[in-house]
C-alpha positions as CSV (number, residue, x, y, z in Angstrom):
1,M,-20.4,24.1,20.4
2,K,-20.4,26.3,17.6
3,T,-16.5,26.7,16.2
4,H,-16.7,30.2,15.4
5,L,-17.4,31.1,19.5
6,L,-14.0,29.2,19.7
7,K,-12.4,31.7,17.4
8,Y,-14.0,34.7,18.9
9,F,-12.7,34.0,22.2
10,V,-9.3,33.3,21.3
11,V,-9.2,36.5,19.8
12,L,-10.6,38.3,22.7
13,A,-7.9,36.4,24.8
14,E,-5.3,37.5,22.9
15,E,-6.4,41.2,22.6
16,L,-8.0,41.5,26.0
17,H,-10.1,44.2,24.6
18,F,-13.7,44.0,23.2
19,G,-13.0,46.8,20.7
20,R,-9.8,45.7,19.3
21,A,-10.9,42.2,19.2
22,A,-14.1,43.3,17.3
23,Q,-12.1,45.0,15.0
24,K,-9.6,42.0,14.2
25,L,-12.9,39.9,13.7
26,A,-14.7,42.4,11.3
27,M,-17.6,42.8,13.3
28,T,-19.0,45.3,15.8
29,Q,-18.6,44.9,19.4
30,P,-22.1,43.9,20.7
31,P,-22.4,41.0,18.7
32,L,-19.0,39.9,20.0
33,S,-20.1,40.3,23.7
34,T,-23.2,38.3,22.9
35,A,-21.0,35.3,21.5
36,I,-18.6,35.4,24.4
37,R,-21.8,35.4,26.9
38,Q,-23.2,32.3,25.0
39,L,-20.2,30.7,25.2
40,E,-19.7,31.1,28.8
41,E,-23.5,29.9,29.2
42,D,-22.8,26.8,27.1
43,L,-19.5,26.2,29.4
44,N,-21.3,27.2,32.6
45,V,-18.2,29.2,33.6
46,S,-16.8,32.7,33.5
47,L,-14.0,33.2,31.0
48,F,-13.3,36.7,31.5
49,Y,-13.2,39.2,34.3
50,R,-14.8,42.6,33.1
51,D,-14.9,45.9,34.5
52,N,-14.7,49.3,33.1
53,K,-11.1,49.4,32.8
54,R,-9.9,46.0,31.6
55,V,-10.7,42.8,30.5
56,R,-8.8,39.6,32.3
57,L,-8.9,35.7,31.7
58,T,-10.2,34.0,34.6
59,P,-8.4,30.8,35.8
60,A,-11.1,28.8,33.7
61,G,-10.5,31.1,30.6
62,N,-6.8,30.5,31.0
63,A,-7.1,26.6,31.0
64,F,-9.9,26.9,28.2
65,L,-7.6,28.9,26.0
66,T,-5.0,26.6,25.4
67,E,-7.4,23.7,24.3
68,A,-9.3,26.1,22.2
69,Q,-6.1,27.2,20.5
70,A,-5.1,23.5,19.8
71,I,-8.9,22.8,18.4
72,L,-8.7,25.8,15.9
73,E,-5.2,24.6,14.7
74,R,-6.2,21.0,14.3
75,M,-9.3,22.3,12.4
76,E,-7.1,24.5,10.2
77,R,-4.8,21.6,9.6
78,A,-7.6,19.2,8.8
79,C,-8.9,21.9,6.2
80,D,-5.6,22.2,4.6
81,I,-5.2,18.2,4.3
82,A,-8.7,18.1,2.8
83,R,-7.8,20.7,0.2
84,G,-4.3,19.2,-0.2
85,A,-5.8,15.7,-1.1
86,A,-8.4,17.3,-3.4
87,E,-5.8,19.1,-5.4
88,G,-3.6,16.0,-5.3
89,L,-1.1,17.1,-2.9
90,L,-1.7,14.6,0.0
91,G,-3.3,11.1,0.2
92,R,-2.9,7.8,1.3
93,L,-2.7,4.5,-0.7
94,D,-3.1,1.0,0.8
95,V,-1.5,-1.6,-1.5
96,G,-1.4,-5.2,-1.5
97,F,1.5,-7.5,-2.5
98,T,2.7,-11.2,-2.3
99,S,6.2,-11.7,-1.0
100,S,7.7,-12.4,-4.5
101,M,6.6,-9.1,-5.7
102,L,9.5,-7.8,-3.5
103,Y,11.9,-9.2,-6.3
104,R,9.8,-7.7,-9.3
105,D,8.6,-4.4,-9.9
106,L,6.9,-3.3,-6.5
107,P,10.0,-1.8,-4.9
108,Q,10.9,0.4,-8.2
109,V,7.3,1.5,-8.0
110,V,7.0,2.3,-4.5
111,T,10.3,4.1,-4.1
112,A,9.9,6.1,-7.4
113,F,6.2,7.2,-6.0
114,A,7.5,8.0,-3.0
115,D,10.4,10.4,-4.7
116,Q,7.6,12.0,-7.0
117,H,5.0,12.4,-4.5
118,P,6.6,12.9,-0.9
119,R,2.9,14.1,0.8
120,M,1.4,10.9,-0.1
121,E,1.7,7.8,1.9
122,V,1.7,4.3,0.5
123,I,1.0,1.5,3.3
124,L,1.9,-2.1,1.8
125,H,0.0,-5.0,3.0
126,E,1.5,-8.7,2.7
127,L,-1.5,-10.7,1.3
128,S,-2.2,-13.7,-0.7
129,T,-3.6,-13.0,-4.3
130,T,-7.0,-14.3,-3.3
131,E,-7.1,-11.9,-0.2
132,Q,-6.1,-8.8,-2.4
133,I,-8.9,-9.4,-4.9
134,D,-11.4,-9.7,-2.0
135,G,-9.6,-6.3,-0.4
136,L,-9.8,-4.7,-3.9
137,K,-13.6,-5.5,-4.3
138,R,-14.3,-4.4,-0.7
139,G,-12.4,-1.3,-1.0
140,Q,-10.1,-2.1,1.8
141,L,-7.1,-1.8,-0.8
142,Q,-6.7,0.8,-3.5
143,A,-3.9,-1.4,-5.6
144,G,-2.7,-4.8,-5.3
145,F,0.4,-6.6,-6.9
146,I,-0.8,-10.1,-7.5
147,N,-0.1,-13.4,-9.2
148,I,-2.5,-14.2,-11.7
149,K,-2.4,-15.1,-15.6
150,E,-6.1,-14.6,-16.7
151,P,-7.5,-11.8,-15.0
152,A,-10.9,-11.7,-16.4
153,S,-11.8,-15.0,-15.0
154,V,-11.4,-13.8,-11.1
155,T,-10.9,-10.1,-11.3
156,S,-14.4,-9.1,-12.7
157,G,-14.9,-5.4,-12.0
158,L,-11.1,-4.7,-11.6
159,R,-8.6,-3.4,-14.1
160,C,-5.1,-4.8,-14.4
161,L,-1.6,-4.0,-15.7
162,T,0.5,-6.8,-16.5
163,L,4.1,-6.5,-15.0
164,R,7.5,-7.3,-16.5
165,E,7.9,-10.8,-17.7
166,D,9.3,-13.4,-15.4
167,Q,10.2,-17.1,-16.5
168,L,9.8,-20.4,-14.3
169,V,13.1,-21.9,-13.6
170,C,14.1,-24.8,-11.6
171,C,14.9,-24.4,-7.9
172,L,17.4,-27.0,-6.8
173,P,19.3,-27.7,-3.4
174,S,22.9,-26.4,-4.2
175,H,24.2,-29.9,-3.4
176,H,22.0,-31.6,-6.3
177,P,23.7,-33.4,-8.8
178,L,22.0,-30.8,-11.5
179,A,22.6,-27.7,-9.7
180,D,25.7,-26.8,-11.6
181,K,24.0,-27.4,-15.1
182,D,23.3,-24.8,-17.5
183,G,19.8,-26.1,-18.0
184,V,17.7,-28.9,-16.8
185,N,15.0,-31.1,-18.7
186,L,12.0,-31.5,-16.5
187,K,11.8,-35.2,-17.3
188,Q,15.1,-35.6,-15.1
189,L,13.2,-34.6,-12.2
190,E,10.2,-36.9,-12.4
191,D,11.5,-39.1,-9.4
192,E,11.8,-35.9,-7.2
193,S,9.9,-34.7,-4.4
194,F,8.2,-31.3,-5.4
195,V,7.7,-28.3,-2.7
196,M,4.6,-26.6,-4.3
197,F,2.5,-23.9,-3.9
198,A,-0.7,-24.3,-1.6
199,R,-3.5,-24.2,-4.3
200,E,-6.1,-22.6,-2.1
201,V,-3.4,-19.7,-1.7
202,A,-2.8,-18.8,-5.2
203,P,-4.6,-21.2,-7.7
204,T,-2.6,-19.6,-10.6
205,N,0.7,-20.2,-9.3
206,H,0.0,-23.9,-8.6
207,D,-1.6,-24.5,-11.8
208,N,1.0,-22.8,-13.8
209,V,3.6,-25.0,-12.4
210,I,1.5,-28.4,-12.5
211,S,0.6,-27.5,-16.2
212,T,4.5,-26.9,-17.0
213,L,5.3,-30.3,-15.3
214,H,2.6,-32.3,-17.0
215,R,3.7,-30.8,-20.3
216,A,7.0,-32.6,-19.8
217,G,5.3,-35.7,-19.0
218,V,6.1,-35.3,-15.3
219,H,3.5,-36.0,-12.6
220,P,5.1,-34.6,-9.3
221,K,5.0,-36.0,-5.9
222,T,4.4,-33.3,-3.6
223,R,5.9,-33.5,-0.1
224,H,5.1,-30.0,0.8
225,A,2.8,-27.0,0.3
226,A,3.6,-23.8,1.1
227,R,2.0,-20.3,1.0
228,Q,4.7,-18.2,-0.2
229,W,7.5,-18.3,-2.8
230,L,9.8,-17.2,-0.4
231,T,8.7,-20.4,1.8
232,V,8.9,-22.8,-1.2
233,V,12.8,-21.3,-1.8
234,A,13.7,-21.6,1.8
235,M,12.3,-25.3,2.1
236,V,14.5,-26.1,-1.2
237,G,17.5,-24.6,0.4
238,A,16.7,-26.9,3.5
239,G,17.0,-29.8,1.3
240,M,13.3,-30.6,1.4
241,G,12.8,-31.1,-2.3
242,V,12.9,-29.3,-5.7
243,A,10.5,-26.5,-7.2
244,L,9.7,-24.6,-10.0
245,V,9.8,-21.0,-9.0
246,P,10.0,-17.5,-10.9
247,A,13.5,-16.6,-12.0
248,S,13.3,-13.4,-9.8
249,M,13.5,-15.4,-6.7
250,R,17.2,-15.9,-7.2
251,N,17.4,-12.3,-6.0
252,S,16.3,-13.4,-2.7
253,R,19.7,-15.0,-2.1
254,I,18.3,-17.7,0.0
255,S,21.5,-20.0,0.6
256,G,21.8,-23.6,-0.2
257,T,19.7,-23.0,-3.6
258,S,20.5,-23.0,-7.2
259,F,18.2,-21.7,-10.2
260,I,18.7,-23.5,-13.3
261,P,16.7,-22.6,-16.7
262,I,14.3,-25.2,-17.9
263,K,15.1,-26.7,-21.2
264,G,12.6,-27.1,-23.9
265,Q,10.0,-24.8,-22.3
266,K,9.1,-21.4,-21.4
267,T,6.5,-20.8,-19.0
268,T,5.9,-17.2,-17.7
269,A,5.2,-16.7,-14.0
270,A,2.5,-14.4,-14.3
271,A,2.0,-11.0,-12.0
272,M,-0.1,-8.1,-12.5
273,L,-1.0,-4.7,-10.6
274,A,-4.6,-4.7,-10.2
275,W,-6.8,-1.7,-9.0
276,N,-10.7,-0.8,-8.6
277,P,-11.7,1.8,-11.0
278,D,-14.5,2.6,-8.3
279,Q,-11.8,3.7,-6.1
280,Q,-10.3,6.2,-8.3
281,S,-8.3,9.1,-6.7
282,F,-5.5,11.3,-7.8
283,A,-3.1,9.3,-5.8
284,L,-4.3,6.0,-7.3
285,D,-4.2,7.4,-10.8
286,A,-0.7,8.8,-10.3
287,F,0.6,5.4,-9.0
288,V,-0.9,3.4,-11.8
289,R,0.4,6.0,-14.4
290,L,3.9,5.6,-12.8
291,A,3.8,1.8,-13.0
292,Q,3.0,2.0,-16.5
293,E,5.9,4.4,-17.1
294,I,8.3,2.2,-15.2
295,I,7.3,-1.0,-17.0
296,S,7.3,0.6,-20.5
297,V,10.7,2.0,-19.7
298,D,12.1,-1.3,-18.6
299,E,10.3,-3.3,-21.8
300,L,12.3,-0.7,-24.1
301,R,15.6,-1.4,-22.3
302,I,15.0,-5.3,-22.8
303,A,14.2,-4.7,-26.5
304,A,17.0,-2.6,-27.0
């Protein structure tokens, strides 16, 4: 069914007069009459009673009017949305994140973006770094907050923005003998059981912790392998071992844990905002640009 026939029908139903309806549609009366007959033939029903004195809707016409008006309104809205998206006024971003990003840059960027672009929708998806990279390359995500140190090695085809620096610290049960110290030498933990990040989920996180311990001459005994930093911290709080985690995880406020700086080493817990340049849009450009501005401002504050 051609949409212009719906428009002709709705106008005639509102005017109930072929002459006035034709004038409102900027056309002559004969083409309007032909169009209405064509619509009735397509539907195989009579929409109007016609006589020499007046035009009235049939019961079928009354029922069809409600639906026809709704269809035209939906079409108009769809056109507005398409135009708005093209002009950058509307849009949707599917953004991936790992749980630890809730304690880093993600909330500030997403909140600021919502304030500046209230008609753009951000949908967050909690995924591992590996899952996010796959989603970005497949076009299922437009951006992702990932834990990775050397983007070129695994993110070929993607672009990355390094997030604010976050250091690894010791996460100890609050009852641990070292939990009240100003700093911990990793050698002091060589006999401890470690809660580690599962390597198959995020190789960068796992290898970063292992290399930090190895530089201190510690070859950790791994008791558990977790899939999220939050799980690592929660297991430490439950007395199931010790761990090295990003300092930002202290903001999780998980009970039973203490976060102590590492003496003699400074290891960055890497994190980046990644996106696929093949998925460029006004919304994605605005999101990345805002992230850059927020990180730059924070770096200036830190430097000051």
